[in-house]
N, C-alpha and C positions, 0 to 999 in steps of 0.2 A: 355515382359512388355508393356502394352498399352501406347500409346503416345497421351496424351490429350493436347499437346501444340497447340495453335492458336485459341482455342475455348474461347468464352466469359465464365466468372466465372460461371454464372447460368447454362449455357449448360454443362460446365464441371461437375458441381455437379450432375445435373440430369442424365447425361450419365454415370457417374461413378457408380451411384446406379443401373441403368439399366444393366450395364456390370456385376455387382456383382451378380445380380439376375438371369442372363441368363448363362446356361451352354454352352460352346463352342461346336459346332456341331461335331468337330473332336474327342471329348472325349465321345460322346454319343453312347449307344448301342440301340437296337430296342425299348426296353421299355422306355429309355429316350426320344427317339424321339416321340413315341406315347403320352407320358405324355406332352411333350412341345407342340404338335399339339393341345392338348385338353385344354390347359390353356387359360382362358379368363380374360382379364384385368378388374379390379374393375371399376364400373361406378360411383363411388362417390369420392369427394375430399379426400385426395390431389391427388390421381392418375389421376382423370379427368382434374385436372388443367394442367397436363403434356400432356395427350393423346388427349385432347379436349373432349367436351360434345357430347353425341348422341342427335341429334336434334329430340325432341319429336313431332315436327310437321310433321315428315315423318313416314308413315306407312311401316311396314316390313312384307312381306309375302314370301312364298317359292314356288319353282317349280322345275322341272327337265328338262333337254334337252337330246335327244337321242345321244349317241356316236356311231361312226362307228362300234364298236365291240359289240354293244347291251347294254353297260352299261348306266345307267341313271345318268347324271351329275347333282349334286344338284346345285341349284341357290338360291341366297338370293336376293330378289327383294325389291327395295325402291321406294315408290311413295309419293310425297308431299301430305299431307291431304288437302292443299289448292287448289289442282287441282281437279276439279270435275270429276266423273267417265265418265260423258258424253263428257268431253273434251279430244279428241283423237289426237290433233295436237302437243303433247309434244315430244320432242326428247328422244333418248335412249343412255345411256352410259353403255358399257360393261366394267366391271372392273376386273382386275387380281391382286390377292394379292401377296406380296413378300414373301421371306423365302428360297431363294436358291433352288426352286423346291423340296424342302425336308421338310420344316417347314412352319408354318403359318396356319392361318384359317380365314375363311370369317367374323366370329363374331367380331374379334378384329378390323376389318375395318369399324365397324358401325359408329364411329365418322366421318371418312372421307367421307364414302359413303352417310350418311344422309346429310352431309354438302353440298356435290356436288348435290344431289337430290333437296335440298331446294334452294340453291343459283342459280343453273343453271336452275331450273324449269324442271327437267328431270326425267324420270324413270331410275334408275340405277340398272343394273343386275350384281351381283358379282358372279363370277364363281368358284365353289369349285372343281377345277380340281384335278385329281389324281397325286400323288407325288412319287418320288424315295425314297428309293431304291425299294420298292415293285413294282412300275410301272416306269421302266426305260424310258428314252427319246426314241422316241418322243411322249410318251403317253400324257404328259402334253400339248405339242403343238397341238396334234390332238384334245384333249378335248377342248382346247381354240377355235380352228377353228370350231369344230362341234357345240359348244355351241353358238358362235357368229352367225354362219350361221342359226342356228334354231331361235335364237332370231330375226334375221332380217326378218323372215317370220311370226312373231307373233304379228303383229300390233293389230289385234282384241283381242288377249288374253291379251296383255299388255295394252290395251287402249291407244296406243301411236302410233306415226309415226316412226316405226322401220327402215325405209329407211333414216331417219335423225339420223344417228348413229355414235358415236365416240367410239374408244377403248382406254383404259387407263390402267395404271398399274405402280407399283413401283418395281424397282430392277429385280428380276426374273419374276415379273408380267409385267414390262416394256418390258422385252424381249418377253414374250408371246403376248403382245399387238402389237408390231411391227411385230412379225412373222405373226400374224393374218392379219394385213394390207397387208403384202406381198403376202400371199396365196390368200386372197380374191382378191387383185388387179390382180394377175396372172390369175384368173378365168374370168376376164372381168367385174366383178360386180363393181359398183361405189357407193354403198350405204354407205361406210365408209367415213365420211366427215372429220374426224379429228382423230389424234392419240396423245395422251397426255402421255409422257413418263417421269417418275420420277426416276432419277438416274438409267437408264436401263442398264442391262448387255447385251452387244451386241457382245462380242468377246470371245468365249470359249477357244481360244488359249492363252489367257492371254498376249496379245501383247500390252497392254496399259502401258506406262511408270509410270503412277500413281500407279500401283499395287506395284512396288518396293518403290516408294516415301512414300507410306502410308501403308506399309506391316503390321505395328503393330498399326493401327488406332483403335479407339474405335468402337464398334458395329460389324464391319466387318474387319477381318484380312485376310492376304494372306493365312494363314494356313486353316482358315474356307472356303475360296473360293476353295482351292484345295479339301477339303473334300466334299463340295457341289457338285463339278464337278464329283468326283468319285462316289458319291451316286446316282447321276442323269444320268451320261452319260459315265461311265467308258468304255474305249475301243472303243469309237465311233469316227467318223470323226468330230472333233470339228470345222471344217470349213463348215460343212453342214449348210445351211441358217436356218434350223429348229432349230439349236442350236445356231448359231452365225449370226443373221441377218445382221451384218455388211457386210457379203459376199453374201448377196442376191441381187436380181434385185430391184433397188430402183427407177428407172424412173417410173413416173406416180403414185406415192404413194400420199396419201392424205397429206394435210399440217400437220406439226408436232410441238408440243411444247416439247422441251427437257429440263428438269431441272436437274442440277447436283449439287453435294456437294463438295466444294473445298477440304475437308479433307478426301475424300473417295478414297479407292483404285481402284474403278471402275469409278472414275471421267472421265477419258479419254475415256472410253467406250462410254460415252454419248457425249463427245466433238468430238470424231472422227466420231460417227454416224451422228451427226448434220452436220459436214463438208461434209460427203459423201452424205447426202441428198441434200445439196445445190448444189453440184457438179452435181448430178443427175437431177437438175432442180426443186426440191421439195421446196416449201415455208416452211421455218423453223424459229422458235423462240427459241433461246437457251439462258438460264439464268444459270450462275454458281453462286450458293449462297455461300458466303464467311463465314468462321469461323464455319461451320456446318459439321458434319460427315454424313456418310451413314446412312439412316433410319430417317432423320429429319422430314419427313412427318408424321411419326407415333408419334412424340412427339412435336407438334407444340407449345405447351405452354412453352417449355424449351428452346426456341431459338428465337432470334429477327427475324429470317427469316421466322418463321412459318406463321405469318399473311400475309406477302408479297407473300410467296409461294402459299398459298391458294387463295389469291386475283388474282394472275396471272393465276393460273389453271382455276378458275371459269371464268375469263374474256375471256380467249382463247376458252374454251369450248362454252361459250355463243356466241361468235363472229362466230364460225364456224358452230354451230348448229342453228343459228337464222334464 
C-alpha cells in the first residue's frame, strides 16, 4: 500500500490520482510497456494545471543523431521564437527524460523543455534514447553519449554555440546526464559547462538507505525499482559507472545542480552523489525539496516546490551557461 504521509494535501490528492492512472512497471507485459510509452498527456486544463503549460513562444523541430551502431537517435529540438535565426551565440541544453530506462517519452517533457528553452534562452535538445528490455544497458548510455557528442559539433545546424552546453535530466535521465558528463570529461573535452540532475539514480546496487525508508512511496516504489533494473540491466555489473555513476571518476567534472525529493526512495542517491562530487573537488549545489515525492518536476502545479524547483533549475543553468 502506498504511503502518502508527509505530503501537502493538494500534492497528496494529485499524486493519488496519478498513481491510480499509472500501471506499475512490475505488472506490465510487452504490450503494456509499448502502450505506456506512447501515452501523451493532455495539453489542456485541468491536466495542464498539474503538468505545466507548453510555452507557445518556443518552436519545436526534429532531427537525428548517429549512434555508434548505425542507429539514428531521434531528437526533439526546442528554440525560443524570440531568438533570431541569425543569433548564434545561444547556449545548448541536452535533456534526457526519466522513466527507469524503460518507460517515458520526449513529448511529455514539452512543458519542462519549452520552459527551459524560454527562460534560459537556450536551444534544448531532448534525446529519445533507446530503452530496455529491447535494448539492454549500456545502449541508453551509449545513445546519450553519442547524441551529446554529435550535438556538440552542430553549432551551425542548431544556430547556437554548442560548446556552451549543459546536460540535464530527471531520474533515469539524471543518471544518463551525469554518465555523459563523466564519459566526455574522460575524453579530455571541456565543452560541458554544467550538469543539472533532478532526483538522479546514481547507484544501481541500491545502497541508499532511503530506498527502504520510502519503499512504498507514491510514484516510485522499491518493487518498481527492482523491475526497472531487471528490465534494463539484468545480470550486469551494477557498479559499472555506465550504470552507477556514483562509482565513476568524479574529479574534474563540470559544476552540478542536484535536486532531490525528500519522500523519494532514491533521495539518497542524489545526496550521496552530491557529497561525492564535493569530495572530488567539484562545485555542487544540492537542494532537497521537502514534502514532495519522486517525479515532482513532472507535476509542478501540484506541489508548492514546483515553482521554486524550476526557478533554481533555470537560475543555475543561466549562471553556468552565461
